[in-house]
C-alpha positions as CSV (number, residue, x, y, z in Angstrom):
1,X,108.0,104.3,151.9
2,X,108.3,101.9,148.9
3,X,104.6,101.1,149.0
4,X,103.8,104.8,148.8
5,X,106.0,105.3,145.7
6,X,104.4,102.2,144.0
7,X,100.9,103.6,144.7
8,X,101.9,107.0,143.4
9,X,103.5,105.6,140.3
10,X,100.3,103.5,139.6
11,X,98.1,106.6,140.0
12,X,100.4,108.6,137.6
13,X,100.1,105.8,135.0
14,X,96.3,105.7,135.4
15,X,96.0,109.5,135.1
16,X,98.2,109.7,132.0
17,X,96.3,106.8,130.4
18,X,93.0,108.5,131.0
19,X,94.3,111.8,129.6
20,X,95.6,109.9,126.5
21,X,92.3,108.2,125.9
22,X,90.4,111.6,126.2
23,X,92.8,113.4,123.9
24,X,92.7,110.5,121.4
25,X,88.9,110.4,121.4
26,X,88.7,114.2,120.7
27,X,91.3,113.8,117.9
28,X,89.4,110.9,116.3
29,X,86.0,112.7,116.6
30,X,87.2,115.9,114.8
31,X,89.2,114.1,112.1
32,X,86.7,111.5,111.2
33,X,83.2,112.5,112.3
34,X,82.9,116.3,112.8
35,X,83.7,117.3,109.2
36,X,82.5,114.2,107.4
37,X,79.2,115.5,106.0
38,X,78.8,116.8,102.5
39,X,79.0,120.6,102.2
40,X,76.6,122.7,100.2
41,X,78.8,125.9,100.0
42,X,82.4,126.8,100.5
43,X,83.2,130.4,101.3
44,X,86.6,131.9,100.7
45,X,87.6,134.8,102.9
46,X,90.5,137.2,102.7
47,X,92.0,139.0,105.7
48,X,89.8,139.8,108.7
49,X,86.6,140.3,106.6
50,X,83.5,138.3,107.5
51,X,82.3,138.9,103.9
52,X,83.5,136.2,101.5
53,X,85.6,137.1,98.5
54,X,84.1,134.1,96.7
55,X,81.6,131.3,97.4
56,X,81.6,128.0,95.7
57,X,78.0,126.7,95.4
58,X,78.1,122.9,95.2
59,X,74.3,122.6,94.9
60,X,73.9,124.9,91.8
61,X,77.5,124.4,90.6
62,X,78.3,128.0,90.3
63,X,80.9,130.5,91.7
64,X,79.8,133.8,93.2
65,X,82.5,136.4,93.8
66,X,83.3,140.1,94.4
67,X,86.4,142.1,93.5
68,X,89.3,141.8,95.9
69,X,90.9,145.1,96.9
70,X,94.5,145.1,95.6
71,X,97.1,147.8,95.2
72,X,97.1,149.8,91.9
73,X,100.5,148.4,90.9
74,X,99.1,145.0,90.2
75,X,97.8,144.4,86.6
76,X,95.3,141.6,87.2
77,X,91.8,142.0,88.8
78,X,91.4,139.4,91.6
79,X,89.9,136.9,92.1
80,X,90.7,135.3,88.8
81,X,88.0,132.6,88.1
82,X,89.2,129.9,85.6
83,X,86.2,127.6,84.9
84,X,88.2,125.4,82.5
85,X,90.7,124.4,85.2
86,X,88.2,124.9,88.1
87,X,90.5,127.3,90.0
88,X,90.1,130.6,91.8
89,X,93.2,132.7,92.1
90,X,93.5,135.3,94.9
91,X,96.2,137.7,95.9
92,X,97.6,136.7,99.3
93,X,99.5,138.8,101.9
94,X,102.8,136.8,101.9
95,X,105.5,138.8,100.2
96,X,108.5,137.7,98.2
97,X,110.9,140.5,97.2
98,X,108.2,143.0,98.1
99,X,105.5,141.5,95.9
100,X,102.4,139.8,97.3
101,X,102.0,136.2,96.1
102,X,99.0,134.4,94.6
103,X,97.0,131.7,96.2
104,X,95.4,129.2,93.7
105,X,92.4,127.2,95.0
106,X,91.0,124.3,93.1
107,X,87.4,123.2,93.5
108,X,85.6,120.0,92.4
109,X,81.8,120.2,92.1
110,X,81.4,116.4,91.9
111,X,83.3,115.7,95.1
112,X,82.2,118.9,96.8
113,X,85.8,119.6,97.7
114,X,88.3,122.4,97.7
115,X,92.1,122.3,97.7
116,X,94.8,124.9,97.8
117,X,97.1,123.9,95.0
118,X,99.6,126.8,94.7
119,X,100.8,129.4,97.1
120,X,104.0,130.9,98.5
121,X,104.6,130.7,102.2
122,X,107.2,129.2,104.5
123,X,107.4,125.5,103.9
124,X,104.2,125.7,101.7
125,X,102.1,124.5,104.6
126,X,98.9,125.8,103.0
127,X,99.1,123.6,99.9
128,X,100.1,120.6,102.0
129,X,96.7,120.6,103.9
130,X,95.2,118.5,101.2
131,X,91.7,118.3,99.9
132,X,88.8,119.2,102.2
133,X,85.1,118.5,102.0
134,X,84.2,120.1,105.2
135,X,87.2,120.8,107.4
136,X,88.2,124.5,107.2
137,X,91.4,125.3,105.3
138,X,93.5,128.2,106.7
139,X,96.5,129.8,105.0
140,X,97.8,132.2,107.7
141,X,100.8,133.8,105.9
142,X,98.4,134.8,103.0
143,X,95.4,135.5,105.2
144,X,93.1,133.2,103.2
145,X,90.6,130.9,104.9
146,X,88.0,128.6,103.4
147,X,84.9,127.6,105.5
148,X,82.1,125.2,104.6
149,X,78.4,125.3,105.1
150,X,76.4,122.1,105.3
151,X,73.1,123.6,104.2
152,X,72.3,125.8,101.3
153,X,71.1,129.3,102.1
154,X,69.0,131.1,99.5
155,X,69.9,134.4,101.1
156,X,73.6,134.3,100.2
157,X,75.7,137.4,100.6
158,X,75.2,140.0,97.9
159,X,78.2,139.7,95.5
160,X,78.9,142.6,93.2
161,X,81.5,142.1,90.5
């Protein structure tokens, strides 16, 4: 009976070790290799839409955008593009005291990177994601997501201001 328990424990240890190696390999692959290439374009999406609100073209170093639909009781027109500070400000969905909060995204043409630098959400998780050069950034409470493309497409979506 004791030999059987020893064999069973040895099998359990081997199985757990194999699972840890597989999970560790997948983690290393996605964090170090899958999103490690330079991106040509970063698309910023709001809500469930598959049409970007803004696109950051790292190749031509320009921002393309379209007007974000916001309620009439907001004074500003979103997105707000600040080329001096290299930021894009959107109106998110997270509400504080009944008012929707802004999400400020900073871009860097030289590093081909994007970072959420200001937002309001529980624990400020979105702004803690850090700088990304290819890994998608997702801000669920504000329904903002940033996705990257590795190649430049001349047939970009038609943006109307």
